[in-house]
C-alpha positions in Angstrom: 41.7 -37.2 41.8 41.4 -34.9 44.5 38.7 -33.7 46.0 39.7 -30.2 44.8 40.3 -31.2 41.3 36.9 -33.1 41.2 35.0 -29.9 42.6 37.2 -27.5 39.8 35.8 -30.3 37.1 32.1 -30.2 38.4 32.3 -26.3 38.4 33.7 -26.6 34.9 30.8 -28.8 33.5 28.4 -26.7 34.8 29.4 -23.3 33.4 29.6 -25.1 29.5 26.0 -26.5 30.1 24.8 -22.9 31.3 26.6 -20.2 29.0 25.0 -19.3 25.8 27.9 -19.3 23.4 28.0 -15.4 21.6 26.8 -17.1 18.3 24.2 -18.8 19.4 22.2 -15.3 19.6 18.4 -16.2 18.2 17.2 -14.0 15.8 13.3 -13.4 15.4 12.5 -14.3 11.5 12.5 -11.7 9.4 8.4 -10.9 8.5 7.6 -9.0 5.1 3.9 -6.8 4.9 2.9 -5.9 1.5 0.1 -3.1 1.6 -0.7 -4.2 5.3 -0.8 -7.8 4.4 1.8 -10.4 5.8 3.6 -12.4 3.3 4.3 -16.0 3.5 7.1 -17.5 2.3 8.2 -21.4 1.2 12.2 -20.3 2.4 12.6 -18.2 5.2 14.1 -14.7 4.2 17.2 -14.3 4.7 20.0 -11.2 5.3 23.3 -11.3 3.5 25.5 -8.2 4.0 22.4 -6.2 4.8 20.1 -7.4 1.9 17.3 -9.4 2.7 16.6 -11.8 0.1 13.7 -14.1 -0.4 12.1 -16.3 -2.8 11.6 -14.8 -5.9 8.0 -15.7 -7.5 6.6 -15.2 -4.2 7.3 -11.8 -4.2 7.2 -10.8 -7.5 3.4 -12.4 -7.5 2.7 -10.6 -4.4 4.0 -7.4 -6.5 1.4 -7.9 -9.5 4.4 -8.8 -11.6 4.1 -11.9 -14.4 7.0 -13.9 -13.8 9.6 -16.1 -16.2 12.2 -18.2 -15.2 15.0 -19.2 -17.9 16.6 -22.5 -16.5 19.7 -22.5 -19.7 20.4 -18.9 -18.3 19.3 -19.1 -14.7 17.2 -15.7 -15.8 14.4 -14.3 -14.4 12.5 -11.8 -15.8 9.6 -9.9 -14.7 6.8 -7.6 -15.7 4.3 -5.3 -14.3 2.3 -2.8 -16.9 5.1 -1.6 -19.3 7.9 -2.3 -17.0 10.4 -5.0 -17.0 13.0 -6.5 -15.1 15.7 -8.8 -15.3 17.5 -10.7 -13.0 20.2 -13.5 -13.1 21.6 -15.8 -10.5 25.0 -14.8 -9.3 24.7 -11.3 -11.4 24.8 -8.1 -9.7 23.6 -6.5 -12.4 19.7 -6.1 -12.4 18.0 -4.8 -15.4 15.1 -2.4 -15.5 13.3 -1.9 -18.6 16.9 -0.8 -20.5 18.8 0.8 -17.3 21.5 -1.0 -15.3 21.3 -1.2 -12.0 24.0 -2.4 -9.7 22.9 -4.9 -6.6 24.4 -5.2 -3.7 23.9 -8.9 -3.6 23.3 -11.2 -6.3 20.0 -13.5 -6.7 21.0 -16.9 -5.6 20.1 -20.4 -5.3 19.8 -21.8 -1.7 17.7 -25.0 -0.8 16.9 -25.3 -4.0 14.9 -21.7 -3.8 15.7 -18.8 -6.2 15.6 -16.1 -4.1 16.5 -12.1 -4.8 16.7 -8.7 -3.3 13.7 -7.9 -1.5 14.2 -3.9 -1.6 15.9 -3.7 -5.0 13.2 -5.6 -6.8 10.1 -3.6 -5.0 11.7 -0.4 -5.5 12.3 -1.4 -9.3 8.5 -1.6 -9.9 8.1 1.8 -7.8 7.2 0.6 -4.2 8.5 1.9 -1.0 9.9 -0.1 1.3 10.5 0.6 5.2 12.8 -1.6 7.1 12.1 -2.1 11.0 15.4 -3.3 12.8 13.4 -3.8 16.5 10.2 -5.7 14.8 12.5 -7.5 11.7 9.4 -6.4 9.8 10.1 -5.1 6.5 7.1 -3.0 5.1 6.4 -2.6 1.4 4.0 0.0 -0.1 3.1 -0.2 -3.5 1.4 3.1 -3.6 -1.5 1.4 -6.0 -5.1 2.1 -5.3 -7.0 -1.2 -4.1 -10.6 -2.3 -5.0 -11.1 -1.7 -1.4 -9.9 2.0 -1.3 -12.3 2.5 -4.7 -15.4 0.9 -3.6 -15.3 3.0 0.1 -14.5 6.3 -2.2 -17.7 6.0 -4.3 -19.7 4.7 -1.1 -18.9 8.3 0.6 -19.5 10.1 -2.8 -22.5 8.8 -3.0 -24.0 9.4 0.4 -22.8 12.6 0.2 -24.4 13.3 -3.4 -28.2 11.9 -1.9 -27.3 14.6 1.2 -27.2 17.0 -1.6 -30.1 16.2 -3.4 -31.9 16.2 0.0 -31.6 19.7 0.9 -32.1 20.6 -2.8 -35.8 19.1 -2.6 -36.5 20.5 1.0 -35.6 24.4 -0.7 -37.8 23.7 -3.7 -40.5 22.4 -1.7 -40.3 26.0 0.5 -39.2 28.1 -2.1 -43.0 29.7 -2.2 -41.1 31.5 1.4 -38.6 33.3 -0.5 -38.8 37.1 -2.4 -37.8 37.3 -5.8 -34.2 38.0 -4.9 -33.6 34.9 -2.8 -35.6 32.6 -5.6 -32.8 34.0 -8.3 -30.4 33.5 -6.2 -31.7 29.9 -5.2 -31.9 29.1 -9.4 -27.7 30.2 -9.8 -26.8 28.4 -7.2 -29.1 25.5 -8.7 -27.7 26.0 -12.3 -24.3 26.0 -10.7 -24.6 22.4 -9.2 -26.4 20.9 -12.2 -23.2 22.2 -14.2 -21.0 20.7 -12.1 -23.0 17.5 -12.0 -23.1 17.3 -15.6 -19.3 17.6 -16.0 -18.7 14.2 -13.3 -21.8 12.0 -14.4 -19.2 9.4 -15.0 -17.7 9.3 -11.6 -19.4 5.5 -10.5 -16.9 4.7 -13.6 -13.8 6.7 -11.7 -11.1 4.5 -10.3 -9.2 7.4 -9.2 -9.8 8.1 -5.5 -8.2 11.4 -5.7 -10.9 12.3 -8.3 -13.2 11.1 -6.2 -12.5 12.7 -3.1 -12.4 16.0 -5.3 -15.9 15.5 -6.3 -17.2 15.0 -2.3 -15.3 18.1 -1.3 -17.4 19.8 -4.3 -20.3 18.7 -3.0 -19.8 19.5 0.8 -19.1 23.0 -0.6 -22.6 23.3 -2.0 -24.0 21.5 1.2 -22.5 24.4 3.4 -23.7 27.0 0.9 -27.6 25.8 0.7 -27.6 25.4 4.1 -26.2 28.7 4.7 -28.8 30.3 2.0 -31.3 28.1 3.8 -30.9 29.9 7.4 -30.7 33.0 6.0 -34.1 32.7 4.1 -35.7 31.2 7.6 -35.8 27.9 5.7 -35.7 24.9 8.3 -34.2 21.8 7.2 -34.3 18.1 8.3 
């Protein structure tokens, strides 16, 4: 072999060693986050024809749905509250209650794991799904109130209610400073507050955070009115 051929051969080998083929491009794994919490799958999510497929049991249980698997018909039946969803391996038809929905990619078995379309099943249970291509991240929001949300709202409500009671007590203790007209006005304000409190006396059992926020906002209005009343009538509050 001539020296020229040896040089050409050497550079050819070097080029092959350090050239990364187009098909060898590395894509980071797909991450799935539900209500702010990352999910861990026994089989990594895959993308097929633009559809992300994930292990069915993990995603359904995370969504709060009960799961049944019919081995004979290869059918998945899942229920949550009054809604039921049926999917079958290899079928592009998904039944949501009694309505047939079309799937771009059907459920399938890969590496002995049953995978289903993530977006389709999430939206079937009224969840919001967003895809961040740069981060290869799927965010799912079930729009459901969590126990933490309820506890936080109740705590804020209690704090605001306590502030309201404190102001009422301070004005009551200095009621002797009020003239007859101001005293009557104070009684009117108290009657309004007590009437409202009677209508929401069971708010401790409320699990609707919007309702809890509504109650708190009303308490804040009463607090503002009482502070203005105290200021107008020369009563100093702590």
